[in-house]
C-alpha positions in Angstrom: 104.5 94.3 109.5 105.1 93.7 105.8 107.2 95.8 103.6 105.2 97.0 100.5 107.1 96.2 97.3 108.6 99.3 95.8 107.3 98.7 92.3 103.8 98.1 93.5 103.9 101.3 95.6 105.2 103.3 92.7 102.7 102.1 90.2 99.8 102.4 92.6 100.6 106.0 93.5 101.2 106.9 89.8 97.8 105.5 88.9 95.7 106.6 91.9 97.5 109.8 93.1 97.1 111.0 96.7 94.4 108.3 97.4 96.8 105.6 96.4 99.7 107.1 98.4 97.4 107.2 101.5 96.4 103.6 101.0 100.0 102.4 100.5 100.9 104.0 103.8 98.1 102.2 105.5 98.6 98.9 103.8 101.1 97.3 106.3 98.7 97.9 109.1 95.8 96.6 107.1 97.6 93.3 106.4 98.7 93.0 110.0 95.2 93.5 111.2 93.8 91.0 108.8 96.4 88.4 109.8 95.4 88.9 113.5 91.7 88.7 112.8 92.0 85.5 110.7 94.7 84.0 113.0 97.3 83.7 110.2 101.0 83.5 110.4 103.1 84.9 107.5 104.8 82.1 105.5 106.7 83.8 102.7 107.6 87.0 101.0 105.0 89.6 99.9 104.1 89.3 96.2 101.9 91.6 94.2 99.9 91.9 91.0 98.6 95.0 89.3 96.1 96.1 92.0 96.9 94.1 95.2 99.5 92.4 97.4 99.6 88.8 98.3 101.1 87.3 101.4 101.6 83.6 101.8 100.2 82.5 105.3 99.4 79.5 107.4 96.5 78.9 109.8 95.6 75.9 111.9 92.9 73.9 110.3 93.2 75.5 106.9 95.3 74.4 103.9 98.2 76.7 102.9 96.7 80.0 101.9 97.4 83.6 100.8 96.1 86.8 102.2 95.2 89.1 99.3 94.5 92.8 99.8 93.4 94.9 96.7 93.2 98.6 96.2 89.6 99.7 97.0 88.1 100.2 93.6 84.7 99.3 92.2 86.4 96.9 89.7 87.5 94.8 92.6 84.1 94.7 94.4 82.8 91.3 93.1 85.9 89.1 93.1 84.9 87.4 96.4 81.3 86.9 95.1 82.6 85.0 92.1 84.9 82.8 94.2 82.1 82.1 96.6 79.7 81.1 93.8 82.3 78.7 92.3 83.2 77.1 95.6 86.6 76.0 94.4 85.4 74.4 91.2 87.7 75.7 88.5 89.0 78.5 90.6 90.9 78.9 93.9 88.9 78.4 97.0 87.8 81.3 99.2 88.3 80.8 103.0 87.6 84.3 104.3 86.5 87.7 103.0 86.5 91.2 104.3 84.7 93.4 101.8 85.4 96.7 103.7 89.2 96.2 103.5 89.0 94.5 100.0 90.7 91.5 101.4 90.4 87.7 101.0 92.0 84.6 102.4 92.4 82.3 99.4 93.8 78.8 98.6 97.5 78.9 97.9 98.6 77.6 94.5 101.7 77.8 92.4 102.8 81.2 91.0 103.4 79.5 87.6 100.9 80.8 85.1 99.3 79.0 82.2 100.9 81.6 79.8 104.4 80.7 81.2 104.0 77.0 81.1 102.4 76.2 77.8 101.8 77.9 74.4 99.6 78.0 71.4 96.4 76.0 71.3 96.9 74.6 74.8 96.6 78.1 76.4 93.4 78.7 74.5 91.9 75.2 75.2 92.7 75.2 78.9 91.3 78.7 79.4 88.1 77.8 77.5 87.6 74.6 79.4 87.9 76.5 82.6 85.5 79.1 81.3 83.0 76.4 80.6 83.2 75.2 84.2 83.0 78.7 85.6 79.8 79.5 83.6 77.3 78.8 86.4 74.1 80.5 87.3 75.1 83.9 88.7 74.1 85.0 92.2 72.1 88.1 92.6 73.8 91.5 92.9 76.6 91.1 90.4 77.1 93.6 87.5 75.4 92.7 84.3 77.3 93.1 81.0 74.0 93.8 79.3 73.8 97.0 81.3 77.0 98.2 79.7 75.7 97.8 76.1 74.6 101.5 75.9 78.0 102.6 77.1 79.8 100.4 74.6 77.7 101.7 71.7 78.2 105.3 72.7 81.9 104.7 73.1 82.3 103.1 69.7 80.4 105.9 68.0 82.3 108.6 69.9 85.7 107.0 69.1 84.7 106.5 65.5 83.8 110.2 65.2 87.0 111.4 67.0 89.4 109.1 65.1 87.9 109.4 61.7 88.8 106.7 59.2 90.8 104.8 61.8 88.9 101.6 61.0 86.9 100.8 57.8 83.1 101.2 57.9 82.4 97.4 57.9 84.6 96.9 60.9 82.8 99.5 63.0 79.4 98.4 61.7 80.1 94.8 62.7 81.1 95.8 66.2 78.0 98.0 66.6 75.8 95.1 65.4 77.4 92.8 68.0 76.5 95.3 70.8 72.9 95.6 69.6 72.3 91.9 68.8 74.4 90.2 71.5 75.2 92.8 74.1 71.8 93.9 75.1 70.3 90.5 75.8 72.6 88.2 77.7 72.1 85.1 79.9 72.2 85.2 83.6 75.5 83.3 83.7 78.5 84.1 85.9 81.6 84.8 83.7 85.1 85.4 84.8 85.5 88.6 82.9 89.3 88.6 82.6 90.1 85.0 81.6 93.6 84.8 80.1 96.8 82.8 80.6 98.2 85.0 83.3 95.1 84.6 85.4 95.2 80.8 85.4 97.7 79.2 87.8 99.1 75.7 88.2 97.6 74.0 91.2 97.7 70.7 93.1 94.1 69.5 93.5 93.4 70.4 89.9 95.9 71.0 87.1 94.9 74.7 86.7 92.7 77.1 88.6 91.5 80.6 87.8 92.3 83.7 89.8 91.4 87.4 89.6 87.8 87.3 88.3 85.7 90.4 87.7 82.5 88.5 88.5 80.2 89.6 85.6 76.9 88.3 84.6 76.5 87.7 80.9 77.5 85.6 77.8 80.2 83.1 78.4 81.5 83.9 74.9 82.5 87.3 76.2 85.5 85.8 77.9 87.2 85.2 74.5 88.1 88.9 74.4 90.7 89.0 77.2 92.2 85.7 75.9 92.4 87.1 72.3 94.0 90.3 73.5 96.5 88.5 75.6 97.5 86.2 72.7 97.5 89.1 70.2 100.9 90.5 71.4 102.5 87.1 70.8 100.9 87.1 67.3 102.2 90.6 66.7 105.7 89.7 67.7 105.6 86.8 65.2 104.9 89.5 62.5 102.5 87.4 60.5 101.3 88.6 57.1 97.6 89.6 56.7 96.6 86.1 55.6 98.5 84.4 58.4 97.1 86.8 61.0 93.6 86.0 59.8 94.2 82.3 60.1 95.8 82.7 63.5 93.0 84.8 64.9 90.3 82.5 63.6 92.2 79.5 64.9 92.0 81.0 68.4 88.2 81.4 67.9 87.9 77.8 66.7 89.8 76.3 69.6 88.0 78.5 72.2 84.6 77.7 70.8 85.2 73.9 70.6 86.7 73.7 74.1 84.1 75.9 75.7 81.2 74.3 73.9 80.0 77.6 72.4 78.7 78.6 69.0 81.7 79.6 66.9 80.1 82.6 65.2 79.1 84.1 68.6 82.7 83.7 69.9 84.1 85.4 66.8 81.7 88.3 67.1 82.6 89.0 70.7 86.3 88.7 69.8 85.9 91.2 67.0 84.1 93.7 69.3 87.0 93.4 71.9 89.5 93.9 69.1 87.8 97.1 67.9 87.6 98.5 71.4 91.3 97.7 71.9 92.2 99.5 68.7 90.5 102.7 70.0 91.8 102.2 73.5 95.4 102.2 72.1 94.7 105.6 70.5 93.4 107.1 73.7 95.5 105.5 76.4 98.2 103.3 75.0 99.1 100.0 76.6 101.2 98.9 79.5 103.9 97.6 77.1 103.9 101.0 75.2 102.4 104.4 76.1 103.7 106.2 73.1 106.2 106.4 70.2 106.9 104.0 67.4 106.2 100.9 69.6 102.6 102.1 70.3 102.1 103.0 66.7 103.1 99.5 65.6 100.9 97.9 68.2 98.0 100.1 67.2 98.4 99.2 63.6 98.4 95.6 64.6 95.2 96.0 66.6 93.6 97.5 63.6 94.6 94.5 61.4 93.4 92.1 64.1 89.9 93.8 64.2 89.7 93.6 60.4 90.8 90.0 60.4 88.0 89.1 62.8 85.3 91.1 61.1 84.3 88.5 58.5 83.4 84.8 59.3 86.0 82.4 58.2 85.5 81.2 54.6 85.9 77.6 55.8 87.4 75.7 58.7 90.5 77.3 60.0 93.6 75.2 60.1 93.0 72.6 62.8 
């Protein structure tokens, strides 16, 4: 039987309440049952992410693997579908799945993340190249981003009304235009949905492989959002001036678009929409790095500046 990491148990119960506490109590038995069913032997210490535990295991006839069990939540429903569609191309390979127990047996790779190993343009370029490979025709039954466009528009209008004058009119208008013009008609392409440097791990058979997909169907340019937000905190810590922030944000757009083989303006518009949504999210919920106080106020102000910086197309080529 495994021992559930204390931090993972604490954060899961804080987020999910009594349901989370019940699941945490059952988790050692769930993992033990899966290991028996899949004829696996533990091969290391239990690790965890935000929503699941990961146990290194071995099994005869299978390369070194990990047994991953996630908290049962709709947001985790389609992770195995995405892995199955990719078949190990650009992402870790899927060996087994148990959708009832939200469990998978996955290829084992290094715990070293892209965000830890490299910096700057290389993070963006590697993620974008992986995103390009992962953009394959989507299997049936996956959630379509286009079906969320109405929710996005209602959310933007509601946030704008509640937090009056938080962002300038042109910034809100640009985000709404993106929802109407890009959000409602999207291709039938499988996209990762949460592609950033911490969800890309160093591997052996390929230099880098993606993990933790959401498994959405939509525009591959959508994936710039998670990457931009993950890079934003580093930009904020660098405390760039308004001009430097604009250059840095548009540089991310340039590198992503080039490496992913996507239209630059489309990438910029999706990045701007994500930035506006993040600015309002900060006001409603805060972030993991800050839930309140001066730190959150500072991050929120930065999110506002980032959204403004991405609202207008670059006047010319960003510094390349």
